[in-house]
C-alpha positions in Angstrom: 104.3 108.5 1.2 102.0 111.4 2.1 102.3 112.6 5.7 98.8 114.0 5.7 96.3 111.9 7.7 93.7 111.9 5.0 91.8 108.9 3.7 93.2 107.4 0.5 90.8 106.2 -2.2 91.7 102.5 -3.0 93.0 101.8 -6.4 90.7 98.8 -6.9 86.9 98.6 -6.6 85.6 96.6 -3.7 82.7 94.2 -4.7 80.8 94.0 -8.0 79.6 97.1 -9.8 76.1 97.1 -11.1 75.4 99.4 -14.1 71.9 100.4 -14.8 68.7 99.6 -12.9 69.0 97.0 -10.1 66.8 93.9 -10.8 65.8 90.9 -8.6 68.8 88.9 -9.7 70.9 91.3 -7.8 69.0 91.1 -4.6 68.9 87.3 -5.0 72.7 87.2 -5.5 73.0 89.2 -2.3 70.8 86.7 -0.5 68.3 89.4 0.5 65.4 88.3 -1.7 62.7 86.7 0.5 61.7 83.3 -0.7 58.0 82.8 -1.0 57.8 79.2 0.4 54.7 77.2 1.1 54.7 76.5 4.9 55.0 72.8 4.3 57.6 70.4 2.8 56.2 67.8 0.4 57.6 64.3 0.3 58.0 62.4 -3.0 58.2 59.0 -1.3 55.0 56.9 -1.2 53.1 57.3 2.1 51.7 53.8 2.4 52.9 50.5 3.7 49.8 48.4 2.9 50.9 44.9 3.9 52.0 46.0 7.4 48.9 48.3 7.7 46.5 45.4 6.9 48.3 43.0 9.2 48.2 45.4 12.2 44.7 46.9 11.6 42.5 43.9 10.7 40.2 43.3 13.6 40.2 46.9 14.9 37.1 49.1 14.9 37.0 52.5 13.2 35.0 55.3 14.8 35.4 57.7 11.8 38.5 59.2 13.2 40.9 56.6 14.6 41.3 52.8 14.8 40.7 51.3 18.1 41.2 47.8 19.6 43.9 45.2 18.8 44.7 43.8 15.4 43.9 40.1 15.2 46.9 39.5 12.8 49.4 41.1 15.2 50.8 39.2 18.1 53.6 39.6 20.7 56.5 37.0 20.9 58.7 36.3 23.8 61.5 34.7 21.7 63.3 36.3 18.7 62.8 33.0 16.9 59.1 32.2 16.7 57.4 29.2 15.1 54.0 27.9 14.0 53.1 24.3 13.2 51.7 23.2 9.9 49.7 20.1 9.2 47.8 18.8 6.2 45.0 16.4 5.4 46.2 13.1 4.2 46.8 12.9 0.5 44.0 11.7 -1.8 45.8 11.7 -5.2 48.8 10.1 -6.7 50.1 9.1 -10.1 51.0 5.8 -11.6 54.8 5.5 -12.1 55.3 3.0 -14.9 52.6 0.6 -16.0 50.4 -2.2 -14.6 48.7 -5.1 -16.4 45.1 -5.2 -17.6 44.2 -8.3 -15.5 45.3 -10.4 -12.5 46.9 -9.3 -9.3 49.0 -6.1 -9.8 51.6 -4.0 -8.0 51.3 -0.3 -8.7 54.3 2.0 -8.3 53.0 5.5 -7.3 54.5 9.0 -7.2 53.4 12.6 -7.0 52.5 12.7 -3.3 55.9 13.1 -1.9 58.9 10.8 -1.4 56.6 8.2 0.3 53.6 8.4 -2.0 52.5 4.9 -1.2 51.8 5.8 2.4 48.8 8.0 1.5 47.0 4.7 0.9 45.6 2.3 3.5 44.3 -1.2 3.1 40.7 -1.1 2.1 40.9 2.2 0.3 38.8 2.4 -2.9 40.7 4.0 -5.7 39.8 5.1 -9.2 42.0 5.5 -12.3 40.8 8.8 -13.8 41.9 7.8 -17.4 40.5 4.3 -17.6 37.7 4.7 -15.1 38.6 1.4 -13.3 37.6 1.3 -9.6 39.8 -0.9 -7.4 40.5 -1.7 -3.8 43.9 -1.6 -2.2 45.0 -5.0 -0.8 48.3 -4.0 0.8 50.7 -1.1 1.1 53.8 -3.0 0.1 56.4 -0.2 0.4 56.8 3.6 0.6 56.2 3.7 -3.2 54.1 0.6 -4.1 50.6 -0.7 -3.4 49.0 -4.0 -4.4 45.5 -4.8 -5.8 44.1 -8.3 -5.9 42.4 -9.5 -9.1 39.1 -10.1 -7.2 39.0 -6.4 -6.2 39.5 -5.0 -9.7 36.9 -3.6 -12.1 34.4 -3.0 -9.2 30.8 -2.3 -10.2 30.3 -1.4 -13.8 33.9 -0.4 -14.3 36.2 -2.6 -16.3 39.7 -3.7 -15.5 42.2 -2.0 -17.8 46.0 -1.6 -18.1 47.5 1.4 -16.3 49.8 3.8 -18.1 52.5 6.1 -16.8 51.2 9.3 -15.2 47.6 8.0 -14.8 45.9 9.7 -11.9 44.8 7.6 -9.0 42.1 9.1 -6.7 41.1 7.7 -3.3 37.3 7.9 -3.4 36.7 6.4 0.1 37.1 3.0 1.7 35.0 -0.2 2.1 34.8 -2.5 5.1 33.1 -5.8 5.7 30.6 -6.4 8.5 32.2 -7.1 11.9 35.7 -6.2 10.8 38.3 -4.7 13.1 39.3 -1.1 13.0 41.3 0.0 9.9 45.1 0.7 10.0 45.9 4.2 11.3 47.4 6.5 8.7 48.2 10.0 9.9 50.4 13.0 8.8 53.2 14.5 10.8 53.0 18.2 11.6 56.0 20.4 10.8 57.2 23.7 12.1 57.6 27.0 10.2 60.0 29.4 11.9 61.1 32.9 11.4 63.1 35.6 13.2 62.4 39.1 14.5 64.6 41.8 13.0 65.7 45.0 14.7 65.0 48.0 12.6 66.4 51.4 13.6 66.1 54.8 11.9 68.0 57.7 13.4 67.1 61.4 13.6 69.6 64.1 14.7 69.7 67.9 14.7 72.2 70.3 16.3 71.0 72.6 19.1 71.4 75.6 16.8 69.3 74.0 14.0 66.6 73.1 16.5 66.2 76.7 17.6 66.6 78.3 14.1 63.6 79.8 12.3 63.0 77.9 9.1 60.4 77.9 6.3 57.8 75.2 6.9 57.5 73.4 10.2 60.5 73.1 12.6 63.1 70.7 11.4 63.0 68.2 14.3 59.3 67.3 14.1 59.4 67.3 10.3 62.3 64.9 10.3 60.4 62.7 12.8 57.5 62.4 10.3 59.8 61.8 7.4 62.0 59.2 9.1 58.9 57.5 10.6 57.6 57.0 7.1 60.9 55.7 5.9 61.1 53.4 8.9 57.7 51.9 8.1 58.6 51.4 4.5 61.8 49.6 5.5 59.7 47.2 7.5 57.3 46.7 4.6 60.2 45.9 2.2 61.7 43.4 4.6 58.3 41.6 5.1 58.0 41.2 1.3 61.6 40.6 0.2 63.6 39.6 3.3 65.5 36.3 3.7 65.4 34.4 7.0 69.0 34.4 8.5 70.9 34.6 11.7 74.5 35.3 12.3 76.9 36.8 14.9 77.5 40.5 14.4 80.8 42.4 14.5 80.4 43.0 18.3 79.8 39.3 19.0 76.0 39.6 19.4 73.3 37.8 17.5 72.0 39.6 14.4 68.8 38.3 12.8 67.0 38.9 9.5 63.3 38.1 9.1 62.1 36.1 6.1 59.5 37.7 3.8 56.6 36.7 1.6 58.7 36.1 -1.5 61.1 33.7 0.2 58.1 31.9 1.7 56.4 31.4 -1.6 59.6 30.4 -3.5 60.6 27.8 -0.9 57.1 26.4 -0.3 54.4 24.8 -2.3 52.8 27.9 -3.6 51.8 28.3 -7.2 54.3 30.6 -9.2 53.5 31.8 -12.6 56.3 33.5 -14.6 54.5 35.4 -17.2 57.5 36.6 -19.3 55.4 39.1 -21.2 52.2 41.1 -21.2 49.4 39.7 -19.0 46.5 38.4 -21.0 43.0 37.5 -19.9 43.5 33.7 -20.3 46.8 33.8 -18.5 45.3 35.7 -15.6 42.4 33.3 -15.4 44.9 30.5 -15.1 46.7 32.3 -12.3 43.4 32.9 -10.4 42.3 29.3 -10.9 45.6 28.0 -9.4 45.8 30.7 -6.8 42.4 29.9 -5.4 43.0 26.1 -5.2 43.5 26.3 -1.4 42.5 28.6 1.4 40.0 31.4 1.5 37.7 32.4 -1.3 38.5 36.0 -0.6 42.2 37.0 -1.0 44.3 40.1 -1.3 46.2 40.8 -4.5 49.1 43.1 -3.9 50.5 44.3 -7.2 52.8 46.6 -9.0 51.8 49.2 -11.6 52.3 47.0 -14.7 50.0 44.3 -13.3 47.4 46.9 -12.1 47.4 48.4 -15.6 46.6 45.0 -17.2 43.9 44.3 -14.6 42.2 47.6 -15.4 41.9 46.4 -19.0 40.9 42.8 -18.2 38.3 43.8 -15.5 37.0 46.9 -17.3 34.0 48.2 -15.5 34.0 45.4 -12.9 36.1 46.9 -10.1 34.5 48.4 -7.0 36.2 50.8 -4.6 36.2 49.6 -1.0 35.8 52.3 1.5 35.3 52.6 5.3 36.1 50.0 7.9 36.7 47.1 5.5 39.7 48.9 3.9 41.6 49.7 7.1 42.9 52.9 5.6 44.3 51.2 2.5 43.0 52.0 -1.0 41.4 48.8 -2.2 39.5 47.8 -5.4 37.3 44.7 -5.2 36.7 42.3 -8.0 34.3 39.4 -7.8 35.4 36.5 -10.1 34.2 32.9 -10.5 37.2 31.7 -8.5 36.7 34.0 -5.6 36.7 37.7 -4.4 39.9 39.7 -4.9 40.8 42.8 -3.0 43.3 44.6 -5.3 45.9 46.7 -3.5 48.6 48.6 -5.4 51.8 48.5 -3.4 53.8 51.7 -4.2 57.0 49.9 -3.2 56.6 47.4 -6.1 58.5 49.5 -8.7 61.3 48.9 -11.2 62.2 45.2 -11.2 59.1 44.4 -9.1 56.5 46.5 -11.1 55.5 43.3 -12.9 54.9 41.3 -9.7 51.6 40.4 -8.0 51.1 38.4 -4.8 47.7 36.7 -4.3 47.7 36.2 -0.5 45.4 34.5 1.9 45.9 36.9 4.8 45.3 34.1 7.3 48.7 32.7 6.3 50.5 35.7 7.9 50.8 37.6 11.2 52.9 40.5 12.3 55.0 39.4 15.3 56.9 41.8 17.6 59.1 41.4 20.7 57.2 42.4 23.8 57.8 46.1 24.5 59.6 46.6 21.2 56.9 47.3 18.7 57.5 50.6 16.8 58.4 53.3 19.2 60.1 56.7 19.0 63.0 56.9 21.4 63.9 60.5 22.1 66.9 62.2 23.5 69.3 59.3 23.1 72.3 61.6 22.3 75.4 61.7 24.5 75.1 63.8 27.7 77.5 66.4 26.4 76.1 66.7 22.8 75.0 70.1 21.6 71.8 68.8 19.9 69.2 66.1 20.1 69.2 62.6 18.7 66.0 60.4 18.4 65.4 57.1 16.7 62.5 54.9 15.6 63.1 51.3 16.8 61.1 48.2 15.9 61.9 44.5 16.5 59.4 42.5 14.5 59.1 39.7 12.0 56.6 37.9 9.8 54.8 34.8 10.8 54.1 32.5 7.8 52.1 29.3 7.4 50.6 27.2 4.6 52.4 28.6 1.5 50.1 26.6 -0.8 47.2 29.0 0.0 49.1 31.8 -1.8 50.4 32.5 -5.3 52.9 34.6 -7.1 52.6 36.2 -10.6 55.8 37.7 -11.9 57.5 38.7 -15.1 54.6 40.8 -16.4 55.6 43.5 -19.0 53.9 46.3 -20.7 
């Protein structure tokens, strides 16, 4: 070993040797090439939650800049299980089950109006068999499923008595009473309740203290994450209000955990019309859907649809769609179509993709309300981190659910393909 205190050249080269002219790949490898970044980060996710938006904005006033007032389809609840009551007009239609004779006193077994179809009738009701044209008067309601007609009350007016066949339609066309008679028997329906739960939605945001103070391209990370997570939070609520299943259980910590039921569950479990297309949507099939979907409720409804259905409608209603702008749209992109069955406000839901791209929900918006626990509508809770944490944690929290009533006013189209 040399005893001289001179620097010894190392036997191996330190780092990478670049031969020839240096290019940008070198400075990029070194991490010294400045990135030319637009001062904004763009999100790929859709930025709309149209169902929740319409429920919470309908009834507000728009001054050209902001929405003011209170949404009429948004209401507070003081109980995580909320309910509404449903009632219906008494039935006016039933079907013959079996047969009855062409003459004499007859007993008619009826069906098609629930398990107690006979109880939609009252003594003195005037009924008409749609197939035969015979008009008759009900003599007695013999049981929950049978009524009787006397021979003297058959073939009223110019109609002729005729034998009844299975599945003949019987319509109540009024009632007839003699002079001085007593009041008719009382026949009423029983109201039923429709319940649902509020669900607790939470979306967390967290950055370290160092990250919060670091200079980054685009806006600072914490406010950007708040915007991003706020959108994701809204879309989670939107999905639950469409596809959720009503349920309640005890969580792992022994506390109640509730799930709100959505539109799809409501329609599938109720009396709504459901059309499973199972192929491309044609004009005649769509007319059938609209005819059935407008049987009850408002003559103006919202059609929330996926891309496949919207594509078919563009072809079916070529040149007939009008864009709705201003206060009527409540910030949601809407195309209006006036049909012989009623007016349709068409809304593309960007969350109806993949398996739900071929779905469309025709909704009477009066059937739904956005319900939230008092003081627990969507809010940003800031600085919820532990006291000794080196950073900040926020969260969006919402406790809300979907109020639903009268499923028969709504309809579902599904299974549409390209």
